[in-house]
N, C-alpha and C positions, 0 to 999 in steps of 0.2 A: 896556737899560740892566741891567736884572737880571741876563742872562746875563752881562755884564762884569763886574758886582759879584760874583758868584758865583766866577767863575774866579778873581777877584784873592783872594778869603777863601780858597777851596781852597789855590791855590797858597802862600799864606801859612801857612795850618795845616800842607800838607806841609813846608815851608821850617823850620818852628817843630821837627819832630821830629829834626833834625838840626843838628851844627854845622859850621863849617869855611868856606873860602873857595867863592863859587859855589854856596851852599846853593842856593838856588832852581833854579838851573840844573840842577844834578847831580840834585837829586830829581826834577825833571821826567822826566830821562832815565831815572833808575832806574825810574819808574813805566812808562816804555815800553820798558825793555832786553828783547831778545830773541836767540835764535840762530837760531829756526827759527818758521814759519807757526802751529803748532798751539801756541805759547805766547803767541800774542796773542788777546782776547777784545774784542769792541766792548759799551762802556757809555755810558751818558748823559753827555753833555757839559756839562750843568748840571742845575739841580733838576728841569726838565720834560724827560723824555725824548721820543721820537720819536711816543709814542701822547700826548702833550701840546703838539704842535706845537713840539718843540725838536729836536737833533741827536745824533749817538752820536760816539765817538771811541775809539781803539784802545789800551788798556795790557795789559800783562804779564799773564797770567793768574793770576802768584803774587802779584798787587796787588791782585787783583780785592778781596778780603775788607776791605783796608786802604782801598782807593777806596770800597767800600759805607760804610765805617764815617764816612770823612770825609761823603761825600756826605749821608748821613742827619743828621748833627750840624749840617752847614750848612745843609740844606734842609727841617730838621723844620716850619719853620712859613712855608713856601712854599704857594702854592696854584698849581695849572696847570692852562690850560682843557682844555678834552675836547676835543681836535681832533688828527687826524692830522698828521703833518709831512710834506712832501714834499721835504725837505732830503735828497740823495743820500746822504749819511752812513748814512741809516736804514736802507737796501739794501745798504750797503757789504759788503765781507768784510773781517775782521782779517787781516793779512799782517803779516811781518817783513821790513824792506827796511832793508839797512845798519846791523843791532843796533839798529832801532827799531819799535816796534811802530805802523801807518799804517793807515788804511782805504783799500782799494782800491775807488774808486766804478766802475771799467771793466767789472769783469765783471757 
């Protein structure tokens, strides 16, 4: 449940930084926009990353500092468990597929 709330809050914060139609959708795409694999990085998908029972996701390396700032603000008071995650995203490789950063769990 915390994960869902975190995603909603982060999406809202990202959406508030821009104006126009389809803001939330265009900002999510913007965070993931790429043209080659080297432009993608893996980040914690919620407040608790893989070293705390969470998951990873892929975003554009150009947006990593923006993501970290949002992540730190949203998750400042969050307490994460001390447990390694078994989620496949934790060992996945960030790749660029069809102009969007994604995690390749098959490698």
